[in-house]
N, C-alpha and C positions, 0 to 999 in steps of 0.2 A: 024738858019732863024728865020727871023721876027716871021715864020707862026705859031711855033712849042715853040713861049713862050709862054710860061702862060695869059689869059687874065683873066685879074681885074676884080672884080664886083666891088659892096658898098652897106655901107647900110647908110640909106636915111632914112629921113622923109615924107611922104605923099608929102607933099607943095615941095623939095627937088628933088624927084622923079620927079616932075610933070617939074620941072624942069629941069634938066637929061637925061630926060625922053628917047630922039630922041641918047643921046649916050649910054642910056642901049641894048638900042631898035637896035640902028642900028648893035652888032656883040652880039645881046640876050646874054648881064652882067647875074655873078651870083647878085642877087636880097638878102637886108634883107630891112625888113617896118621893123621901129623903131616907130613908130607911138602908138603901142597896145601893151604897156607895161607900162604903168604910171598906178596906183592904181587910178589917179581919173579923169580920163575915165566913163564915166554912161554909161548902156548899151543903151540908147538911141545916146549914141551917136560911142557906138559901131558901132554899127546898120551905119550906117549915112556915120561912118570912112569906115567899110564893101563897104559900094556901094562908093563909093568917089574907093578905093583900086583896085575894081571891073572896074570901065570904063577908069583906068589910065593903070590899066592888060591886055589889049586892043590888040591882036595884039605879047601879050608879049611868048615867048616859051621857057628863059632861067630858070633856076631855082632858087626855090624861096623862103624866108626863113623870121624866125619874127626872132623878139627880143622876147624873155616870159618875161615875170614879175620877177623881182628884189630889191625894193625898202624896204629898214625896214624889210627883212624877211634872215636865212637862212636856209639850204633847211637839215640841223638837226635840226632843230630845238624841242626842247623836251619839248612845250607844247603844251597838243593834242586840244587847244581849236583854239592856233595861226593856227596849222595844216590844219586847215579844214579853213581857211580862204587864207593861201598857195593855198591849192587841189584850191578853187574856182576860184582862182584867175590863178592858171596855164592851168586850163582845158577851162577857156572859151578859152584863147589865144591860147590855141590847138586847140579846133577849130575851131575860125580865119584862124588860118592858113590851115588847112585842105580845111575852103570851100573858102579856096583863090587857092589851086591848089598848096597852099605850102607843104614842108614835109622835113625842118627841124627848128628845134625849140632850142632858143640859153638859156641855163639858166644857175647859175652863182656856180661859187664854190663855199666849203661852209670853206676852207685851209685859215689858218691867223700866227700869228709866233704867237697869244700867244696858238693856240693851240697845233701847229707843234709842239712845244716846252713841252706841255702837252704827247703830242702823244713819244718821246724821255725817257720821265721820266718816262711815265704810254704804254706796249702797250695793257691795255688792253683797254684804253681811243679810240685806235683806234679800237677795234668793239664796240666796243658801238658807235662808229662816224658814220658808214656805217649804223649797225642796225639802228640811227633815222635818214639814210637819206633813205634808202629798208621802213621803216613804210612811209616815206612822201611822197617820190614818186613813191610808189608802183602804185594807183592808175590812176595816173598819166602815166609810161611806161604804161601801161598796153593798158591805150585808145592809148598813140602814135601806140604800133603794132598795135590795130587797124587801126586807119587812115591810119595809110604808113606815118611814119616822126617820124624821129629822136630826136629827146633829144641831141642835144652839150653841154658838158660841160666846160665854160668855165672860166680859170686862173683867178684871182682879186690877194688874194693880196700870193697866195699860192710861195711857197720858194723851198719846193724839189717838182720840176718836175714831178714825176713818179705819185705823191698820188692821185692824180685827176681821172688818168688811170687808174690807179688799183681797186679808188672809183665804174666806167666805169662800169669793167670788174666784180667789183662783184654784177652788178646790175643782171647781167646774161641774159642782151635782149639786141639784133641785133639790137634797139633804139631807145639806150647809147654809144655814141661817147667822142669824146672831140671836145670841140674850142681852140686853143691858142690866146688872146692877147700878138701883140708884145709891146705894149707901157706897159704895167700890168707889161709881167712878167724884162722888160726891168728895171722898176720902182727897185723891190724884188731884180732886180743883189744890180744896184745904190744904194741902200740905206743896201738891209737888206743883202746880201748877198748869195740871188742869186744865178746859174747860168746866163749864158747870155743865149738871149732867143736864139740861134741855139740848142741847148743844150735842151733844153723844144720840139722845134718839135722830134729832131731826139728818147727822152724821148714818144714819142708819137704814132711817129711808125704810123703804118697804123689803129690805132683805133682814129689818127687826123681829121678828113672832113672837116675844119673851120679854120679859120684864119684873126683875124681883123688885117689890118695893121694901124698902128699911129707911131706916133716916140715920142723920149720923151727927154726928159736933164738929167731926173736922179732923177729930184727933183717933178715933182706931174705927176698928170695922167692928160698929156696934152691934148694927142689925135692932135697931130701938122699931115702936110701933111708929109708924107718917106722923111725923105729929111734935114725937119729942124732941128732933134733931132740928135743923140747921137750911134741911132742901128747899130750894123753891115753888111746893108744889102747886102752886100754880099753873109758872108756868114750861113742868112740865108733862102736865095733861093738857095743856093750850099746844105743847110740842106732837103729843101724843094723837090729838082729837087732829094735825092736822096730816097724819096717816090712811093712803087709801084703805088698811083697816087694818081694827086694832088692834094690837098683838095681844100673848094673854097674860092677866096682872097678875101679877102669884105676891101677895105678903109672904117676905119671910125672912119672919121674924127671932129674936132667939126666949120671947116671952111666949113661945107657944098655946100655952093657955089661955091667958089673955088675948088675941091670935084680934080679937075685934074691936077691940080698941083701937087703932089703927084704921080699920076696915070700916070704921063711928066715924072715928076723926078726916079721916074723907067724905066722907057719906057729905057730914055735915058740913061741909065746903061745898057744895055743888056738885068733887069731880068725880066722883063711882058711885055705884051703892056694891 
């Protein structure tokens, strides 16, 4: 029955949350705010944005997350001076997440074709990379635990689905799990020979707590509405439905104004509502 289908959420800027607010609040859909992750936002600007977010969130009782910073850095950074900048940016958004009542923050995986190839030729590099991530993230993880926020590591250029799952586990914290971006997985499947999207779901298993739903044609990171690209959505949702608990299903599309087009498409397939 329709009421048993998973409820779709959305990743939105503050402006687009205001536009879709009635739709979000009507079913208390999962929400991911994406206005706080950009490096050009001053502290003064962020305080204004926080105040506006609190006004928009009045009456919202759903599950809230924020997208963490990711521009111009990787979480396996080896330069200690840059690491301090990364930590500062992450901790800033983490504090805002908690202030707004959120319990999830999205961060990006460090893996890529180049790095995965290095891992295959020299397994010691894998150990070094994990330790670099641990060095970068330890203060962030410690604070996330204190605040009750979970960091979810999103695949970006990942080819091997299990790598970031193992990475999350090696952080040895209940505050580190994984996210899946369907479009990123499909891009790497079509361009670099990664497995299809449903295999990414299976590989993540119970560590999967967050999913970005977007469609692509395999050429670029399109962030099209589901149904506009080449993803086999029935197989993706079949894999999701095998999990003991459904992760947050977050529509993340460039056409935020037309967000509900993708939601309507998935609903028409009987996959979600």
